[in-house]
N, CA, C and O atoms as a GROMACS GRO file, in nm:
protein
  328
    1MET      N    1  14.542   7.220   9.512
    1MET     CA    2  14.559   7.102   9.406
    1MET      C    3  14.505   7.202   9.316
    1MET      O    4  14.432   7.298   9.343
    2LEU      N    5  14.572   7.147   9.157
    2LEU     CA    6  14.548   7.203   9.069
    2LEU      C    7  14.407   7.163   8.993
    2LEU      O    8  14.379   7.043   8.984
    3ARG      N    9  14.312   7.268   8.935
    3ARG     CA   10  14.195   7.226   8.846
    3ARG      C   11  14.218   7.177   8.736
    3ARG      O   12  14.132   7.106   8.683
    4HIS      N   13  14.352   7.206   8.668
    4HIS     CA   14  14.378   7.156   8.542
    4HIS      C   15  14.548   7.162   8.571
    4HIS      O   16  14.614   7.227   8.652
    5GLU      N   17  14.597   7.026   8.426
    5GLU     CA   18  14.738   7.041   8.455
    5GLU      C   19  14.740   7.150   8.362
    5GLU      O   20  14.655   7.192   8.284
    6PHE      N   21  14.919   7.203   8.406
    6PHE     CA   22  15.004   7.298   8.359
    6PHE      C   23  15.021   7.288   8.202
    6PHE      O   24  15.060   7.176   8.171
    7GLN      N   25  15.000   7.380   8.087
    7GLN     CA   26  15.017   7.355   7.974
    7GLN      C   27  15.088   7.467   7.924
    7GLN      O   28  15.032   7.573   7.895
    8PRO      N   29  15.200   7.447   7.913
    8PRO     CA   30  15.311   7.545   7.880
    8PRO      C   31  15.308   7.621   7.737
    8PRO      O   32  15.343   7.738   7.719
    9GLY      N   33  15.258   7.527   7.633
    9GLY     CA   34  15.271   7.596   7.530
    9GLY      C   35  15.174   7.669   7.509
    9GLY      O   36  15.201   7.775   7.453
   10ARG      N   37  15.021   7.644   7.548
   10ARG     CA   38  14.930   7.777   7.548
   10ARG      C   39  14.965   7.860   7.653
   10ARG      O   40  14.861   7.910   7.695
   11LEU      N   41  15.070   7.902   7.722
   11LEU     CA   42  15.124   8.025   7.763
   11LEU      C   43  15.218   8.111   7.706
   11LEU      O   44  15.235   8.232   7.721
   12VAL      N   45  15.306   7.986   7.604
   12VAL     CA   46  15.359   8.107   7.528
   12VAL      C   47  15.298   8.113   7.386
   12VAL      O   48  15.346   8.186   7.299
   13ALA      N   49  15.206   8.045   7.369
   13ALA     CA   50  15.117   8.136   7.256
   13ALA      C   51  15.029   8.274   7.299
   13ALA      O   52  15.000   8.375   7.234
   14GLY      N   53  15.000   8.234   7.434
   14GLY     CA   54  14.911   8.370   7.520
   14GLY      C   55  14.993   8.469   7.517
   14GLY      O   56  14.959   8.585   7.492
   15VAL      N   57  15.113   8.429   7.543
   15VAL     CA   58  15.220   8.589   7.574
   15VAL      C   59  15.243   8.636   7.474
   15VAL      O   60  15.223   8.758   7.479
   16PHE      N   61  15.306   8.572   7.303
   16PHE     CA   62  15.301   8.613   7.188
   16PHE      C   63  15.174   8.687   7.131
   16PHE      O   64  15.179   8.786   7.059
   17LEU      N   65  15.053   8.620   7.176
   17LEU     CA   66  14.987   8.739   7.130
   17LEU      C   67  14.902   8.827   7.185
   17LEU      O   68  14.798   8.873   7.136
   18ALA      N   69  14.958   8.852   7.304
   18ALA     CA   70  14.912   8.967   7.398
   18ALA      C   71  15.064   9.064   7.364
   18ALA      O   72  15.070   9.186   7.350
   19LEU      N   73  15.164   8.977   7.357
   19LEU     CA   74  15.264   9.092   7.292
   19LEU      C   75  15.213   9.170   7.119
   19LEU      O   76  15.211   9.289   7.085
   20GLY      N   77  15.184   9.067   7.055
   20GLY     CA   78  15.148   9.138   6.922
   20GLY      C   79  14.967   9.246   6.940
   20GLY      O   80  14.928   9.328   6.857
   21GLY      N   81  14.921   9.220   7.019
   21GLY     CA   82  14.847   9.267   7.076
   21GLY      C   83  14.858   9.415   7.135
   21GLY      O   84  14.776   9.507   7.138
   22ALA      N   85  14.984   9.406   7.178
   22ALA     CA   86  15.063   9.580   7.271
   22ALA      C   87  15.163   9.601   7.150
   22ALA      O   88  15.265   9.666   7.178
   23ILE      N   89  15.155   9.573   7.069
   23ILE     CA   90  15.247   9.628   6.924
   23ILE      C   91  15.174   9.732   6.899
   23ILE      O   92  15.203   9.851   6.911
   24TYR      N   93  15.041   9.666   6.852
   24TYR     CA   94  14.923   9.754   6.795
   24TYR      C   95  14.841   9.838   6.876
   24TYR      O   96  14.778   9.927   6.819
   25ALA      N   97  14.834   9.827   6.980
   25ALA     CA   98  14.802   9.917   7.096
   25ALA      C   99  14.889  10.006   7.097
   25ALA      O  100  14.847  10.122   7.092
   26GLY      N  101  15.016   9.988   7.104
   26GLY     CA  102  15.101  10.109   7.141
   26GLY      C  103  15.112  10.188   6.953
   26GLY      O  104  15.180  10.289   6.935
   27ASP      N  105  15.066  10.147   6.881
   27ASP     CA  106  15.073  10.212   6.766
   27ASP      C  107  14.964  10.295   6.733
   27ASP      O  108  14.955  10.400   6.668
   28ALA      N  109  14.868  10.209   6.804
   28ALA     CA  110  14.712  10.293   6.783
   28ALA      C  111  14.680  10.390   6.902
   28ALA      O  112  14.575  10.454   6.908
   29GLY      N  113  14.806  10.396   7.021
   29GLY     CA  114  14.769  10.519   7.119
   29GLY      C  115  14.912  10.637   7.078
   29GLY      O  116  14.952  10.718   7.162
   30GLY      N  117  14.964  10.627   6.959
   30GLY     CA  118  15.057  10.678   6.929
   30GLY      C  119  15.153  10.710   6.992
   30GLY      O  120  15.193  10.826   6.996
   31LEU      N  121  15.225  10.586   7.074
   31LEU     CA  122  15.345  10.590   7.122
   31LEU      C  123  15.485  10.546   7.020
   31LEU      O  124  15.602  10.577   7.044
   32TRP      N  125  15.451  10.491   6.943
   32TRP     CA  126  15.516  10.467   6.810
   32TRP      C  127  15.462  10.409   6.684
   32TRP      O  128  15.345  10.372   6.678
   33GLU      N  129  15.551  10.399   6.574
   33GLU     CA  130  15.462  10.379   6.457
   33GLU      C  131  15.467  10.222   6.414
   33GLU      O  132  15.574  10.203   6.355
   34THR      N  133  15.419  10.146   6.418
   34THR     CA  134  15.429  10.003   6.366
   34THR      C  135  15.343  10.009   6.230
   34THR      O  136  15.227  10.048   6.216
   35PRO      N  137  15.459   9.944   6.105
   35PRO     CA  138  15.435   9.863   6.004
   35PRO      C  139  15.314   9.827   6.011
   35PRO      O  140  15.280   9.840   6.128
   36TRP      N  141  15.206   9.777   5.932
   36TRP     CA  142  15.103   9.694   5.922
   36TRP      C  143  15.158   9.492   5.938
   36TRP      O  144  15.114   9.388   5.987
   37PHE      N  145  15.267   9.539   5.866
   37PHE     CA  146  15.302   9.370   5.870
   37PHE      C  147  15.407   9.319   5.972
   37PHE      O  148  15.478   9.219   5.961
   38ALA      N  149  15.404   9.401   6.063
   38ALA     CA  150  15.516   9.366   6.181
   38ALA      C  151  15.478   9.237   6.296
   38ALA      O  152  15.551   9.162   6.362
   39VAL      N  153  15.374   9.246   6.290
   39VAL     CA  154  15.317   9.173   6.377
   39VAL      C  155  15.310   9.045   6.326
   39VAL      O  156  15.292   8.963   6.415
   40ILE      N  157  15.317   9.000   6.220
   40ILE     CA  158  15.300   8.896   6.169
   40ILE      C  159  15.390   8.782   6.233
   40ILE      O  160  15.354   8.691   6.308
   41PRO      N  161  15.547   8.818   6.170
   41PRO     CA  162  15.622   8.737   6.234
   41PRO      C  163  15.664   8.726   6.378
   41PRO      O  164  15.730   8.637   6.430
   42VAL      N  165  15.605   8.849   6.438
   42VAL     CA  166  15.543   8.800   6.612
   42VAL      C  167  15.513   8.675   6.635
   42VAL      O  168  15.575   8.575   6.669
   43VAL      N  169  15.344   8.715   6.594
   43VAL     CA  170  15.263   8.601   6.594
   43VAL      C  171  15.269   8.477   6.558
   43VAL      O  172  15.215   8.391   6.628
   44THR      N  173  15.364   8.433   6.396
   44THR     CA  174  15.367   8.338   6.340
   44THR      C  175  15.518   8.259   6.444
   44THR      O  176  15.528   8.137   6.461
   45GLY      N  177  15.577   8.320   6.476
   45GLY     CA  178  15.686   8.280   6.529
   45GLY      C  179  15.626   8.258   6.704
   45GLY      O  180  15.681   8.153   6.738
   46GLY      N  181  15.586   8.282   6.762
   46GLY     CA  182  15.522   8.248   6.868
   46GLY      C  183  15.438   8.140   6.847
   46GLY      O  184  15.450   8.043   6.921
   47LEU      N  185  15.355   8.142   6.759
   47LEU     CA  186  15.262   8.011   6.757
   47LEU      C  187  15.369   7.910   6.720
   47LEU      O  188  15.375   7.812   6.793
   48CYS      N  189  15.458   7.917   6.616
   48CYS     CA  190  15.572   7.788   6.621
   48CYS      C  191  15.657   7.728   6.732
   48CYS      O  192  15.686   7.611   6.760
   49LEU      N  193  15.690   7.863   6.793
   49LEU     CA  194  15.731   7.794   6.950
   49LEU      C  195  15.657   7.761   6.988
   49LEU      O  196  15.684   7.657   7.048
   50ALA      N  197  15.527   7.795   6.995
   50ALA     CA  198  15.403   7.752   7.093
   50ALA      C  199  15.420   7.587   7.097
   50ALA      O  200  15.436   7.507   7.189
   51GLY      N  201  15.410   7.576   6.960
   51GLY     CA  202  15.377   7.436   6.906
   51GLY      C  203  15.497   7.333   6.960
   51GLY      O  204  15.483   7.226   7.018
   52ALA      N  205  15.598   7.390   6.928
   52ALA     CA  206  15.750   7.308   6.977
   52ALA      C  207  15.709   7.305   7.113
   52ALA      O  208  15.688   7.195   7.164
   53VAL      N  209  15.694   7.402   7.176
   53VAL     CA  210  15.692   7.365   7.344
   53VAL      C  211  15.607   7.293   7.363
   53VAL      O  212  15.645   7.221   7.455
   54GLY      N  213  15.463   7.253   7.319
   54GLY     CA  214  15.366   7.121   7.302
   54GLY      C  215  15.432   7.034   7.321
   54GLY      O  216  15.468   6.991   7.430
   55ALA      N  217  15.466   6.983   7.182
   55ALA     CA  218  15.522   6.868   7.186
   55ALA      C  219  15.657   6.857   7.253
   55ALA      O  220  15.706   6.745   7.269
   56LEU      N  221  15.705   6.939   7.283
   56LEU     CA  222  15.806   6.891   7.399
   56LEU      C  223  15.722   6.827   7.525
   56LEU      O  224  15.710   6.707   7.550
   57THR      N  225  15.670   6.928   7.593
   57THR     CA  226  15.581   6.878   7.681
   57THR      C  227  15.516   6.739   7.692
   57THR      O  228  15.537   6.667   7.789
   58ARG      N  229  15.425   6.698   7.576
   58ARG     CA  230  15.381   6.581   7.567
   58ARG      C  231  15.496   6.460   7.587
   58ARG      O  232  15.488   6.365   7.665
   59GLY      N  233  15.621   6.496   7.482
   59GLY     CA  234  15.692   6.356   7.486
   59GLY      C  235  15.725   6.376   7.608
   59GLY      O  236  15.674   6.285   7.672
   60ILE      N  237  15.814   6.482   7.712
   60ILE     CA  238  15.839   6.455   7.833
   60ILE      C  239  15.704   6.387   7.941
   60ILE      O  240  15.747   6.334   8.043
   61ARG      N  241  15.588   6.386   7.928
   61ARG     CA  242  15.508   6.366   8.002
   61ARG      C  243  15.453   6.221   7.976
   61ARG      O  244  15.385   6.162   8.060
   62ARG      N  245  15.486   6.171   7.860
   62ARG     CA  246  15.445   6.048   7.830
   62ARG      C  247  15.597   5.946   7.818
   62ARG      O  248  15.588   5.824   7.803
   63ARG      N  249  15.696   5.996   7.825
   63ARG     CA  250  15.819   5.938   7.866
   63ARG      C  251  15.819   5.919   8.015
   63ARG      O  252  15.863   5.815   8.064
   64ARG      N  253  15.761   6.038   8.108
   64ARG     CA  254  15.781   6.014   8.230
   64ARG      C  255  15.646   5.943   8.303
   64ARG      O  256  15.630   5.964   8.424
   65ALA      N  257  15.558   5.865   8.234
   65ALA     CA  258  15.449   5.791   8.255
   65ALA      C  259  15.483   5.672   8.193
   65ALA      O  260  15.454   5.578   8.267
   66VAL      N  261  15.532   5.635   8.087
   66VAL     CA  262  15.628   5.497   8.069
   66VAL      C  263  15.707   5.432   8.192
   66VAL      O  264  15.671   5.333   8.256
   67THR      N  265  15.823   5.509   8.212
   67THR     CA  266  15.933   5.479   8.328
   67THR      C  267  15.914   5.507   8.445
   67THR      O  268  16.007   5.511   8.525
   68SER      N  269  15.758   5.539   8.488
   68SER     CA  270  15.741   5.526   8.618
   68SER      C  271  15.643   5.376   8.655
   68SER      O  272  15.607   5.306   8.751
   69GLY      N  273  15.633   5.385   8.529
   69GLY     CA  274  15.547   5.216   8.548
   69GLY      C  275  15.417   5.247   8.530
   69GLY      O  276  15.350   5.144   8.548
   70LYS      N  277  15.338   5.354   8.499
   70LYS     CA  278  15.231   5.369   8.508
   70LYS      C  279  15.197   5.350   8.323
   70LYS      O  280  15.230   5.448   8.255
   71ALA      N  281  15.155   5.273   8.274
   71ALA     CA  282  15.107   5.247   8.151
   71ALA      C  283  15.008   5.384   8.098
   71ALA      O  284  14.909   5.424   8.160
   72PRO      N  285  15.066   5.453   7.950
   72PRO     CA  286  14.978   5.544   7.975
   72PRO      C  287  14.852   5.493   7.912
   72PRO      O  288  14.859   5.375   7.879
   73ASN      N  289  14.730   5.557   7.886
   73ASN     CA  290  14.642   5.571   7.853
   73ASN      C  291  14.634   5.610   7.758
   73ASN      O  292  14.638   5.733   7.754
   74GLU      N  293  14.612   5.518   7.591
   74GLU     CA  294  14.613   5.564   7.491
   74GLU      C  295  14.483   5.659   7.453
   74GLU      O  296  14.498   5.721   7.348
   75ALA      N  297  14.406   5.671   7.496
   75ALA     CA  298  14.268   5.763   7.475
   75ALA      C  299  14.346   5.882   7.525
   75ALA      O  300  14.359   5.986   7.461
   76GLN      N  301  14.405   5.856   7.665
   76GLN     CA  302  14.438   6.016   7.739
   76GLN      C  303  14.530   6.058   7.621
   76GLN      O  304  14.478   6.130   7.536
   77LEU      N  305  14.622   6.033   7.610
   77LEU     CA  306  14.766   6.048   7.535
   77LEU      C  307  14.724   6.152   7.384
   77LEU      O  308  14.779   6.255   7.344
   78ASN      N  309  14.604   6.071   7.327
   78ASN     CA  310  14.584   6.130   7.222
   78ASN      C  311  14.450   6.195   7.210
   78ASN      O  312  14.398   6.195   7.099
   79ALA      N  313  14.389   6.250   7.311
   79ALA     CA  314  14.319   6.351   7.308
   79ALA      C  315  14.370   6.478   7.326
   79ALA      O  316  14.456   6.516   7.406
   80PRO      N  317  14.285   6.562   7.213
   80PRO     CA  318  14.336   6.711   7.218
   80PRO      C  319  14.335   6.781   7.355
   80PRO      O  320  14.263   6.777   7.455
   81GLY      N  321  14.452   6.853   7.314
   81GLY     CA  322  14.479   6.963   7.446
   81GLY      C  323  14.548   6.888   7.576
   81GLY      O  324  14.556   6.937   7.688
   82THR      N  325  14.593   6.764   7.536
   82THR     CA  326  14.663   6.755   7.651
   82THR      C  327  14.805   6.684   7.626
   82THR      O  328  14.882   6.668   7.720
   0.00000   0.00000   0.00000
């Protein structure tokens, strides 16, 4: 049994933030040369994609709750982090 529900938007955000960290770590370790501004599009694009994935996930879960006959609780739908 899961302790919490799976949130793919947070997974996407974490992957892109880890990618940004890996880019800077490779530069600091001397593996490659990275301009100071290179991580900005990676992080910004990742956060935008994570927001889109989170909105899509919320829409799918809301639609699934309505079509399954279970009326979604308005407090649950508007709670942050769901």
